[in-house]
KOLSE-974793 format. One record per atom (N, C-alpha, C): residue in three letters; residue number from 1; z, y, x. Coordinates in steps of 0.001 Angstrom, whole numbers, plus 500000, padded with zeros to 6 digits. Atoms other than C-alpha are relative to their C-alpha. Example, Ala and Ser with C-alpha at 12.3 -4.5 7.8 and 13.67 -1.06 7.14 Angstrom:
% residues 2
torro/rolum/w/v/u
ALA/1/500000/498810/500890
ALA/1/507800/495500/512300
ALA/1/500000/501200/500900
SER/2/499940/498810/499180
SER/2/507140/498940/513670
SER/2/500730/501090/499230
END
This chain:
% residues 135
torro/rolum/w/v/u
MET/1/500000/498814/500840
MET/1/500000/500000/500000
MET/1/500000/501244/500881
THR/2/500042/498744/499266
THR/2/499658/503598/500999
THR/2/500648/501100/499184
ASP/3/499483/498845/500713
ASP/3/501330/506870/500126
ASP/3/498956/501090/499907
GLN/4/501091/499047/500054
GLN/4/498231/508900/500910
GLN/4/498806/499409/500724
CYS/5/501218/500372/499308
CYS/5/494647/508209/501793
CYS/5/498973/501097/499746
SER/6/501092/499052/500196
SER/6/491491/510244/502156
SER/6/498694/499283/500261
GLY/7/501302/500613/499814
GLY/7/487824/509489/502084
GLY/7/498905/500899/499496
GLY/8/501145/499232/500463
GLY/8/484415/510566/500994
GLY/8/498755/499152/499959
CYS/9/501294/500669/500125
CYS/9/480766/509741/500685
CYS/9/499290/499930/501346
LEU/10/500774/500202/498781
LEU/10/478172/508765/503285
LEU/10/499426/501303/500557
CYS/11/500626/498766/499520
CYS/11/476452/512171/503469
CYS/11/501020/501076/500357
GLY/12/498945/499057/499662
GLY/12/479780/514010/503756
GLY/12/500166/501156/499028
ASN/13/499871/498913/500975
ASN/13/479273/516309/500762
ASN/13/501280/499916/499188
VAL/14/498821/500192/500843
VAL/14/482208/514816/498855
VAL/14/501157/499488/500851
ARG/15/498776/500417/499333
ARG/15/485748/514534/500219
ARG/15/501127/500001/498972
TYR/16/498864/500082/500923
TYR/16/488925/513500/498390
TYR/16/501253/499568/500739
THR/17/498730/500573/499565
THR/17/492582/512736/498923
THR/17/500642/499339/498786
LEU/18/499277/500699/501046
LEU/18/494758/510391/496931
LEU/18/501451/499909/500434
ASP/19/498564/500070/499742
ASP/19/498540/510764/496801
ASP/19/500613/498972/499065
GLY/20/499386/501066/500781
GLY/20/500417/507679/495666
GLY/20/499565/498655/500533
SER/21/500293/501342/499499
SER/21/500338/503960/496251
SER/21/499073/499254/499047
PHE/22/500884/500855/500790
PHE/22/497924/501320/495037
PHE/22/500799/498856/499384
ASP/23/499354/501106/500702
ASP/23/499040/498751/492486
ASP/23/499273/498682/500213
ALA/24/500795/501220/499897
ALA/24/496186/496282/492904
ALA/24/498708/500284/500759
PHE/25/501262/499946/499271
PHE/25/493091/495556/494978
PHE/25/499241/498734/499628
PHE/26/500780/501144/500461
PHE/26/490440/493311/493432
PHE/26/498586/500035/500548
LEU/27/501391/500198/499631
LEU/27/487123/491957/494677
LEU/27/499332/499397/498777
CYS/28/500576/500433/501274
CYS/28/485081/491728/491471
CYS/28/498577/499481/500192
HIS/29/501279/500681/499850
HIS/29/482163/489304/491373
HIS/29/499168/499995/498715
CYS/30/500782/499983/501245
CYS/30/480876/490154/487862
CYS/30/498578/500482/500284
THR/31/501399/499616/499785
THR/31/477131/490710/487464
THR/31/499828/501516/500013
TYR/32/500092/498535/499974
TYR/32/477675/494417/486757
TYR/32/500336/500534/501396
CYS/33/499607/499547/498664
CYS/33/479486/494909/490078
CYS/33/498980/499583/501058
GLN/34/501058/500400/499082
GLN/34/476794/492935/491881
GLN/34/498836/500987/499933
LYS/35/501118/499067/500175
LYS/35/474132/495232/490441
LYS/35/500321/501377/500563
ASP/36/499754/498617/499570
ASP/36/475895/498522/491136
ASP/36/500400/500123/501464
THR/37/499738/499932/498565
THR/37/476881/497598/494714
THR/37/498847/499450/500826
GLY/38/501056/500655/499239
GLY/38/473817/495579/495683
GLY/38/500551/498926/500916
SER/39/499321/500970/499145
SER/39/476225/493037/497142
SER/39/500614/498891/499149
ALA/40/499374/501124/500696
ALA/40/478261/489971/496245
ALA/40/501114/500429/499065
HIS/41/498865/499561/500812
HIS/41/481148/491981/494804
HIS/41/500306/501465/500257
ALA/42/499433/498673/499793
ALA/42/482765/495363/494362
ALA/42/501404/499805/500556
ALA/43/498658/500030/499426
ALA/43/485992/496120/496248
ALA/43/500706/501279/499570
ASN/44/499349/498821/500568
ASN/44/488185/498491/494217
ASN/44/501517/499873/500004
LEU/45/498548/499887/500064
LEU/45/491793/499610/494472
LEU/45/500367/500759/498734
PHE/46/499578/499427/501274
PHE/46/493727/500599/491342
PHE/46/501414/500568/500123
SER/47/498671/499400/500024
SER/47/496684/502928/490816
SER/47/500254/500632/498635
GLN/48/499606/499415/501283
GLN/48/498510/503873/487629
GLN/48/500826/501257/500175
HIS/49/499137/498848/499804
HIS/49/500504/506657/489242
HIS/49/499541/500933/501121
ALA/50/500496/499142/498920
ALA/50/498423/508169/492082
ALA/50/499261/501203/499421
THR/51/500709/498788/500377
THR/51/496851/511615/491954
THR/51/498779/500171/500895
LEU/52/501258/499801/499297
LEU/52/493205/512100/492932
LEU/52/499702/501490/500067
SER/53/500356/498590/499816
SER/53/492247/515500/494383
SER/53/498682/500085/500757
TRP/54/501272/499775/499319
TRP/54/488705/516540/495256
TRP/54/500182/501143/500983
GLN/55/499888/498967/498972
GLN/55/488685/518483/498532
GLN/55/498711/500825/500082
THR/56/501307/499339/499996
THR/56/484953/519293/498595
THR/56/499015/499167/499192
GLY/57/501149/500681/500590
GLY/57/481824/518445/496667
GLY/57/500162/499392/498632
GLN/58/499831/500601/501316
GLN/58/483146/517637/493211
GLN/58/498734/500153/499147
GLU/59/501238/499787/500757
GLU/59/479865/519042/491867
GLU/59/498947/498924/500281
TYR/60/500920/501094/499675
TYR/60/478077/516089/493548
TYR/60/500412/498679/499346
VAL/61/499488/501244/500581
VAL/61/480161/513494/491686
VAL/61/499468/499824/498583
LYS/62/500490/500349/501336
LYS/62/478505/511820/488709
LYS/62/500641/498677/499610
THR/63/499410/501239/500502
THR/63/480077/509126/486558
THR/63/499073/499401/498957
PHE/64/500885/500748/500902
PHE/64/478004/506497/484778
PHE/64/500797/498874/499363
THR/65/499420/501134/500712
THR/65/479289/504119/482120
THR/65/498865/499228/499360
LEU/66/501037/500848/500565
LEU/66/477046/501211/481186
LEU/66/500209/499927/498487
PRO/67/499838/499990/501461
PRO/67/476428/501581/477436
PRO/67/500438/498639/499447
GLY/68/499503/501205/500648
GLY/68/478307/499064/475320
GLY/68/501000/499208/500820
THR/69/499039/500699/499133
THR/69/480687/498128/478169
THR/69/501074/500976/500458
ARG/70/498999/499160/499337
ARG/70/483743/499423/480009
ARG/70/499653/500192/501469
HIS/71/500387/499928/498596
HIS/71/481859/499182/483309
HIS/71/499585/501424/500362
THR/72/500193/498612/499609
THR/72/481999/502598/484987
THR/72/499924/500106/501508
LYS/73/500121/499749/498567
LYS/73/480968/503877/488400
LYS/73/499815/501490/500231
SER/74/500219/498629/499550
SER/74/481300/507294/490035
SER/74/499317/499932/501354
PHE/75/500771/500018/498762
PHE/75/478959/508166/492878
PHE/75/499545/501403/500362
CYS/76/500530/498737/499508
CYS/76/477575/511005/494996
CYS/76/498535/500092/499590
THR/77/501386/499833/500452
THR/77/474346/512373/493523
THR/77/499043/500233/501161
GLU/78/500857/499782/498833
GLU/78/473048/513129/497027
GLU/78/499700/498690/500736
CYS/79/500204/501210/499190
CYS/79/473592/509823/498883
CYS/79/500236/498691/499243
GLY/80/499785/501198/500812
GLY/80/474598/507379/496118
GLY/80/501276/499231/500296
SER/81/498762/500715/499652
SER/81/477919/506363/497714
SER/81/500957/499915/498822
ALA/82/498978/500187/501026
ALA/82/480554/504938/495373
ALA/82/501200/500883/500310
LEU/83/498873/499076/499859
LEU/83/483442/507350/494776
LEU/83/501085/499681/498981
PRO/84/498901/500241/500943
PRO/84/486833/507300/493039
PRO/84/499714/500588/498624
ARG/85/500113/499494/501371
ARG/85/487156/507866/489321
ARG/85/501348/499850/499306
VAL/86/498799/500070/500823
VAL/86/489885/508453/486776
VAL/86/499572/499439/498659
GLU/87/500326/500669/501257
GLU/87/489856/506220/483700
GLU/87/501191/500020/499066
MET/88/498948/500180/500995
MET/88/491877/505588/480547
MET/88/500781/501298/499788
ASP/89/499395/498690/500259
ASP/89/492530/509280/479842
ASP/89/500988/500412/501089
GLY/90/499162/499599/498873
GLY/90/494008/509808/483308
GLY/90/501062/499009/500406
ALA/91/498937/500968/499725
ALA/91/496220/506720/483297
ALA/91/499688/499063/501175
LEU/92/500389/500937/498954
LEU/92/494262/504840/485986
LEU/92/499025/500673/500956
VAL/93/500916/499540/498968
VAL/93/492655/505867/489281
VAL/93/499406/498755/500651
VAL/94/500717/501111/499383
VAL/94/490013/503477/490668
VAL/94/499303/500536/501247
VAL/95/500535/499521/498728
VAL/95/489052/503868/494330
VAL/95/499202/498888/500679
PRO/96/500772/500975/499233
PRO/96/486182/501992/496011
PRO/96/500545/499922/501430
ALA/97/499365/500167/498695
ALA/97/487719/500568/499189
ALA/97/499139/500546/501135
GLY/98/500887/499534/498945
GLY/98/484668/501428/501282
GLY/98/499920/501509/500126
SER/99/500036/498534/499930
SER/99/485033/505126/500475
SER/99/501186/500575/500754
ILE/100/498786/499547/499318
ILE/100/488442/505331/502180
ILE/100/499761/499991/501510
ASP/101/500135/500007/498551
ASP/101/488364/506438/505800
ASP/101/501283/500385/500721
LYS/102/498710/499741/499350
LYS/102/491965/507412/506460
LYS/102/501116/499608/499046
GLY/103/498880/500466/500802
GLY/103/495096/505743/505204
GLY/103/499980/498484/499931
ALA/104/499902/501457/500038
ALA/104/496342/502183/505158
ALA/104/499639/499481/498611
VAL/105/500388/500641/501254
VAL/105/494876/499949/502480
VAL/105/500625/498614/499970
LYS/106/499410/501329/500154
LYS/106/496609/496854/501148
LYS/106/498919/498922/500042
GLN/107/500922/501125/500036
GLN/107/494994/493444/501397
GLN/107/499607/499716/498544
PRO/108/500390/500334/501375
PRO/108/493001/492294/498341
PRO/108/500986/499028/499360
ASP/109/499119/500884/500760
ASP/109/495084/490645/495639
ASP/109/499275/498766/499498
ALA/110/500731/501135/500549
ALA/110/492343/488426/494250
ALA/110/498506/500274/499936
HIS/111/501409/499978/500382
HIS/111/488672/487638/493856
HIS/111/500013/499774/498493
ILE/112/500024/500181/501455
ILE/112/487977/488090/490134
ILE/112/498563/499819/499506
MET/113/501292/500249/500647
MET/113/485117/487136/487799
MET/113/499146/499012/500809
MET/114/500704/500978/499164
MET/114/484209/484175/490021
MET/114/499009/499146/499214
ALA/115/500941/500787/500807
ALA/115/482445/482447/487128
ALA/115/498604/500594/500026
SER/116/501326/499377/499959
SER/116/479600/484948/487521
SER/116/499594/500421/501410
LYS/117/500325/499628/498622
LYS/117/479493/485157/491324
LYS/117/498542/499672/500329
ALA/118/501383/500208/499563
ALA/118/476129/485306/493092
ALA/118/499812/498569/500504
ASP/119/500289/501366/499556
ASP/119/474485/481942/493790
ASP/119/500139/499832/501509
TRP/120/499951/500077/498546
TRP/120/474352/482747/497511
TRP/120/501385/500285/500574
ASP/121/498641/499666/499570
ASP/121/478059/483645/497642
ASP/121/500857/498743/500091
ASP/122/499264/501242/499760
ASP/122/479235/480222/498819
ASP/122/500166/499789/501488
GLU/123/499720/500361/498615
GLU/123/480842/479236/502100
GLU/123/499577/501092/500978
LEU/124/500385/498894/499123
LEU/124/480278/482704/503583
LEU/124/500804/500010/501293
ASP/125/499225/500080/498762
ASP/125/483000/481964/506129
ASP/125/499283/499166/501056
GLN/126/500775/500826/499066
GLN/126/480476/479543/507703
GLN/126/498821/500763/500610
VAL/127/501125/499203/499502
VAL/127/477856/482287/508286
VAL/127/500389/500652/501327
ALA/128/499738/499392/498686
ALA/128/477537/483660/511840
ALA/128/500598/501391/499844
LYS/129/499361/498683/499979
LYS/129/479683/486714/512609
LYS/129/499643/500675/501311
LEU/130/500460/499259/498832
LEU/130/478180/489266/515014
LEU/130/500725/501322/500112
ASP/131/499344/498713/499794
ASP/131/479847/492335/516534
ASP/131/499049/501177/499855
GLY/132/501009/498952/500128
GLY/132/476602/494310/516309
GLY/132/498771/499453/499314
MET/133/501266/500439/500585
MET/133/473008/493997/515240
MET/133/499525/498708/500674
PRO/134/500527/501211/499372
PRO/134/471265/490645/515804
PRO/134/498959/500372/501057
SER/135/500973/499706/498929
SER/135/469163/490473/518965
SER/135/498684/499281/499767
END
């Protein structure tokens, strides 16, 4: 858990701080999260009592909710990076783990929605691990 963290988007237009600790950290394998991350899963931290403050670039933040679902994503309109969002009338802050660049982050609590995981998301611990680009 953390008492404060900060982060932002890839292009640097958006910066935020979050005061408060995280309650949960989930790796979600649902098909919606696969689509909006382009990966096997989303990695989001959740807090029911933290305060999100935009330091710069709030005008670049757009929030999209998939019609007919509760699936929501905030992102930078310039570079597309996933960004934090406030949900449930302010009762929940959701922070994409990859957007955090300063502050300790807790270990994930669980992989969720495994019934809809990507077909290729099996035995990934057996795949080669490289420190840099392949030669």
